[in-house]
N, C-alpha and C positions, 0 to 999 in steps of 0.2 A: 834476363828469362828468355829461353831457347821457345821456338814453334813447335806446335803440337804435328808431330806423324803426319805426311799427307795419309796413310792408311786409316788413321783416328778420326781426322779430318773427316773423310769422306765417311766413316760408319757413324759421327755423330751429324753432319749434314743428312744423310737419309734416315736415320731413325728420327731426326725432329720431322722431316717431309711425309713419313708415313706415319705417325703421331697425329700431327698438323693435319694431315687429308684425311685422316680416321676417323677425328674428331667433328671436324667442318662438314664432311660427307653426311653422319648423321643429325647437325645441328641444322641443316639447312636444306628446305627441299629440293629434289633435283627436277631440271627445269633447263631450255635453252637459255644461253649466256645474252646477258642485254650489257650494254655500258651505264652509262647516267641515267640511273632509275628513274629520275623525271622524266627524263625525255622517252624514256620508252615508254612510261605511263601514259605522255602525251601522242603520240603518235600511233602506241598502238604496235609497233613495227619490233619483229624479232631484230638481236642484235648484228645479225648481219646485213640488215636493210642500209644499216649507217655505219657499219663498221669493217673495214676488211677481216674479214674471218670471226669478224666478233672480236676482236681484239683492240679495245681502247688505246689511244686515243686516233689510230689509223684509219681515217674515213675514205666511205666508198663515194662513187659520185652522188648516191642519191643522199651522203651525209652531208656533203660540199653544200649541195642545194639548202637541204636545212638549216643548214650555217647561215649561208648568204642571206637566206629568207629571214634573217633574225630570228631563226629560233621558232617559228608561228607557223609551222604546220600542225596538224590535229587539233582538240582540244585543250582548254586551259584545264590542269588538276591540280593536284596538291605540288608545289613546285621546291619543295626539300629533299634533299638528298646527302647522303654523309658518306665519306671512304675511311677506310685504315690500311695501315702497312706495317705486315711485321717482318725482322728481316733479322737475319745472323751475315757478320761479314768475319773474312780470314784473310789475311795478310801473309804472303809466301813465307816471308824472310821477319820476325821481331827482335833478331835478336844484336843487328847493328844499331843501337838505342841507348843514351844514357836514363831512359823514364820510357820503358814501355807500357805502363799503365796511362803516360800522358800521349803517347805519340802514336799509339792502338788502342783506344778505348774502345770500350766492349766486344776485343775481339773473341771469336767463337764462342760468342753470350747472344740467344736469340732474344731479342728484344722489340717491343713495343715503340715502332718508329716514329710513327707521324699520323696526321688523322687531319680530314679536311671536311668542312661542312657545305653545301651548295644550295645558294637560288638561282634556282636555273629555269628556264620556260617560255611560254607563249605570256603574253601583257594584254596588248589587244592584237587583234588583225596583221598591223604591220611595226609592235614593237614584240622585243623579245629579250632576253636578259642571262647571261652566264655570270655569276658570282660566285667566288671559292675565297673561304677563310682557312689558314690552313693552322692547327696547333704541333710545334715540334717540342716532341716529348724532352728532345736534351739541346735547346735554344743557348742556356748558359749555363754555366759550372762556378759556383762559387770557390773561395778558399780552401775550406774544407773536403772537395772534391764532388759533393751534391752536384746533382743534374737539377734544373729547374724546365719547365716547358712554360713556352710561350704562344700566344693566337696573334698572326698579323694575316693582314690583308693578301691575297695572293691574285691570280690571274680573273681580272672580269673584265668584260666585255658585251656592252650596252647596246642593241643599235635598234634602229628606223629602217626597214625596209621596204620594198614594193618591186612589184614584176609586170611588164608591160607587155606581152605576146600577140603575135599577129601572124597572119601563114608563113611569112618569111621571117622574121625575126622574133629572139627573144632576148629581154634585156630583164635583166634583176640591177638594182639599185639600191643603195643604200647608204647610210651614215653609221658607223660605229664613235662610240667613245669607249677607249678602254685604256689599261695601264701598262702596259708591254707590248713593244714595238714588234710587229708579225703575229703577237697571238689571236689578232680574229682571222690570218691567214685561214684558208680551208686545206692546204697542202700539207702534207707531214715532211717533206722535206724544210719548209718553214722554221726558223731559228728558235722560235717558242715550242715548236711541239715535237721535233727529231730524238729529240731523249723526254721520255715519259714516264719513265717507271719511279716514284717519287726519290730521294737522295736521305736517308739515314743520317743524322748530322755526326756522330760519335767517331773520331781520327780513324777508326776504322775501318771505315770505308770512303775515307781519302782518295782509294786508289780503283773502287769498282769503275763500271761503266759511265755511272751519270755524274760523274767527277774527271774523265776524260777527256780531250778539249774538242767542242763543238762549234762551228760555226754561230756566232752570238751579233748580238748587237751591243755595242760597249756602253752603251747606255742604261742597257741593263731593262729591269722592272722597276714597281714601285713609281712612277712618272705618271702623268696625264696628259690624256692626247686626243686625237678628235681626228676622223679622217673619212672621208670619203669616198666609196668603193663602184664598180660597176663590173657586172660581168656579162658578155655578149654574145649570143647563140651558142652558151656553153663552149666557146673557145678564148675569148678572148678575156684577161681578165684583170683591171686595172684598178691600184691604190694609191690614192695621198693622202698626206697629212702631216701635221707638226704635232710636235709635244714640249712641254712644260711643267715645271717643276708642281707635285701634285700636294695645293694648298690652297685655302680658299673652299670653295663650293666642291673641288674636286679632291679634297682632303682624305676623304675615305679611302682611295683608291691607296692609301698610305698607310694605312691605319694599323697601328700596332708596330708598326716599324721601327727601333730606336733612333732617336734624331741626328745620332752620330753617325749612324748608317743609310741614312734617306741619300738618295740621288738630286743635288741642287742642281737643275739646270740655266745655263746662260741664254735668256734669250726663249724664240720657237725655234723648235729642231725641227728640221724637213725630215719625212721618212715616204719611200715611196715601193710599189712592185707593181710589176707586172709579169704575166703567165699569158701562155698560149698552151691548150690543152685539145685534145681530143679523142673522142671514145668509139670503140666500133665493137659491134661482139661483146663479147668478155673482156676487152682491152680495153683499157684509158693510158691515156700517157700525156704526161706536162715537162714545158721548159721554161723556167722563169728566172729573172732577175729582183732583188733588190738590193735597198742600201741606206742608208742615214746617215747627215751628218749634225755632231752632236758636241757643246761645250759642256763639259762637265766641272762645277768648282769641285776644288783639289778639299776642302775642308767645307761639309757641308753645315758646319753651323758658324761659317766665316764667308758669307758670299760679299764682305764690303768692297776688295779690290778685282774689280773686272777681269784683270789680267792674271787671277789664280786660278784660269780654267785647263783642263787638257780638252783638246781639241783632237776628236775621231772622225773620222770617214771608212765608213765600213760598206765594200760593193762586196756583192754575192751573185751566183750564178747557181742554178740548183735543176734538181730531176724528178722526176717520179713516173715509173712505170707498174700499175698493177693488169694482174689477170684473175677476174675473179668468174668463178662457174661452180657452184657448187660441186662438188665438198672440197675446191681446192682455191685457194688463197694465195696467188702470191706477190709481192710487194718489194721492188729496187730503190733504194734513194740514193742520189749522189747529191753532195752538196760542198762549195767551195765557199771562202770569204777571208776578202783582206780589206785588215785592217791597218790603217795609217791614222797613227799617233804622236801630235804635238806635245811637249810639254811644258808646263807653265814657264815661266825665266828662273824661278829660285830652284828648279828642278833641274834644269837643262845645264849642260857643261860645268860640271861641278865634280872638284877632285875626289879619288875612290883610294881605299888603300887596301890591302888583302889583310890577311890574318894577321902577317908578320911585319905587317908596316910598309910592303912593298908598293909604292905606286901604283895604282890600274891607269888605263885613258880614260880622260874625262866621259862624263857619263852624256849620252847623247842627246840633241835638241830634239830629234825625232825619231821614233821606231817602224818599223812594218812585221806584220803579224797574220801568216795565210796559213789557213784550217782549212785542211779537205776530210770528209766524210762518206763512206760509202757501207749500205747496209743493204742486205737481202733478206726474204724472211717467207716462210713455210708455214702455211696451217690448213690440216685437214679436218674435216669435217667440224670447225668453228672450235675444237676441242684440242687439238695434239700440235704444238707448234715448235719451229727452231728457225735460229736466226745467226748472221755472220756480220759480223762490223768491222771495217778499219779505218781506223782514225792515224790523221799524221798534223801534227803542226810544226811549222816552224817560221825562223822570224830574225831580225835582226841582234847580233849580239851586242850587249850594253852591258856597263860595269854598274851600272844602278839596280840589275837583278845579282848581282855576289850575294851569295850569302851561304858562309861556312856551316851553316846549322845543319846537325843530323837530322836524316830521314827526308827532311822538305827542304835544304839548300840544292845552291847550285852555285858550282865554281866556276864555273864556263863564264856564265853570262847570257848563256843561248837559251832561247825558251822553248828548244826543238822538243816535241816529247810524240812518242810514233808507239803503236801496237793494234790488239786485235781482242775484239770480243764475242765469245761463241754463247748460245744462250737457245735453253730448251725451256719449252711451259706448256703448262698442264691447265687447263679450263675444266676442272671436274663436277660444278652445280654452280649454279645460278651465282653470279656475281662475284665469283670466286678466282683468282688464279695466281696459280703457283708457281714461281719461274728461278734457274740456277741459271748463273750467269760466272763465265770464267772471263777474266780481263788478263792479258799479257802484255809485258810492256818489252819493246827488246833499245829504247831512246826514252830519258828522265829529264830532264833539264838539262839537255845537251849534251848529253853523254847516255855512253853504254854501260860502262865502268866508273865506279867511284864517280859519280854526280856530284855528289856531296862533299869530298875533301876526307872522306870518313871511311870510307869502303864498302859506302854502297852501291849497288849494283842497278839497273833498271829492273832486272827481272826479280830482284829482291819485293818489291812491289805486287808482281801478280797476285793478282785477287778472288776470291770465291765470294760470289754473293748467291744468298737466297731469300728471295721474300714469298711472302703469303699477302696479295692483294686483293681485300672485301670491298663489298661497297653495297649500298641499300638505300 
């Protein structure tokens, strides 16, 4: 199967945008855009009060205060909201594949990708919540090729917060129970929030921006944690917490996640976050650090051997700058994360051979991976926006990564991935965002050319991604 000519792809996407935009503009009333509708109803604020340029989920200083005070600003209202994503992905070259239908599922097809339901907002003057459940329309695929949808717990954050104000001090403090380290963070350079566009599951979306390297916590989500935090004089933010397996009373935080995919942690795993921030006029800036030490069982279905854990140590630094003065919104984000990984005994120092039976170096006992990401965005009149992002992942070469599989393989054993993503987006009517991203690679799985041993080059994975993201 050959790729569609680029001109045909562009015409198809433009036609999709025009038709979808025309339908939605007639179906929805014109109004200033808001973010999560339940929060907009609760606060009575326009989206630009809480979100930079009105674009979810990037928070303004006021939006950060709303989150840190436990989602309690305003009056209690109907706490329900929903969002959905329709998308179309196109991979530059689908010809170097034994089975394009499997390697590039739904390529050049407009699909209903995912939807989420929310229960969010004020419970009492000191308690609030953000609870998200997500439906993946392409979660699994049966042997006959049919896809099947599935619903599971997504980001969850339940808070108690209070605020003490005096002539010289302003202290916000609280406790958060959540299921994803850094989901409680109010800055968008944090691991849980820097990637924000929901990612479709079909393999045609494997190379879009949402699947490029992001600084992250190795333990991932669907776990259960409790953290205390304080924000002093809107200058110093400190959060300290611990995470365990989401079981018992906290099992709802991993509801719907298959048992063999749940993260099983050994003991309590510490997480920390410290930032310094300053606001002056239309400007605000933050610099910070975060990290986590985690022990994750190799097999979530068998935790009988205490030695069968992967030991991770993640340490990151990040920064964010914003200029917010109507009609302009500028955001610049930088983030770097270093992950140290020690393997369980039965995976370390193991023999490996290549596809021809030649011996490779034994697998490593430890690896290090570094991920750097930078992004700048500009939004005009809370409607028209553009952004540019750079990503670069480097790390230890390890024979355990050797994989001669076409398209997704890696014959170098090195995890290096590098490239850029450019995006334009438009918010024409209330609760709707239309975006077009182009992601290009100059390195993938450790090489620029022939990274899978079957002739595939990094640039073959360049991807165009159109999405329509609506909420109500």
